[in-house]
C-alpha positions, -999 to +999 in steps of 0.1 A: -131+295+402-139+332+404-171+345+390-164+351+353-182+378+334-181+374+296-164+403+277-154+411+242-122+410+222-114+430+191-087+412+171-069+435+147-046+417+123-025+437+098+003+439+073+022+471+072+036+489+042+073+493+038+074+529+050+054+536+082+067+570+093+049+582+124+032+549+131+049+540+164+041+574+179+005+571+168+003+535+182+016+548+216-009+576+216-038+552+207-027+528+234-027+555+260-061+569+248-077+534+247-068+530+284-089+561+292-120+548+274-150+535+294-152+497+292-115+492+282-101+461+300-066+456+284-046+449+253-021+424+239+000+430+208+027+414+187+043+422+154+065+403+129+055+400+093+019+401+104+009+422+134-019+413+158-034+435+185-062+422+207-081+447+228-106+437+255-138+455+263-168+451+286-195+456+259-202+460+223-213+496+230-178+503+244-162+490+212-185+511+191-177+542+211-140+535+208-142+530+170-160+564+167-137+583+191-124+613+171-087+608+176-091+571+169-110+579+137-081+601+125-056+572+133-078+548+113-078+571+083-040+575+085-036+538+088-056+531+056-038+559+037-002+555+050+006+524+071-014+493+062-015+473+030-041+450+046-059+445+078-088+425+093-109+431+123-128+404+142-150+411+173-155+381+195-173+374+228-151+357+254-171+332+273-143+315+292-106+320+298-077+302+316-040+306+318-007+289+327+019+305+348+052+288+359+052+310+390+020+293+402+036+258+401+045+244+435+067+215+442 
């Protein structure tokens, strides 16, 4: 097993309002901007009735800096005002991980 360094996950779960004009453009902008932030490691996202986005960061300080980034602050305000009827944020430390991949199975 490779050396594993713990990291942090920000789990953003949400329910959108019926009208979300401009949301998709802002989400794309925020995804691109997050990738430029120090400490950003990646992101996973899915949406049906409830949306979930998990972003991964090297440190709690990196998460704090992202939360306070000026364009992200504007997106947060717009989300509260226009796009979300509810959301929840959890910040977790990832101590271990593993995965399954059918491509790694040999006969």
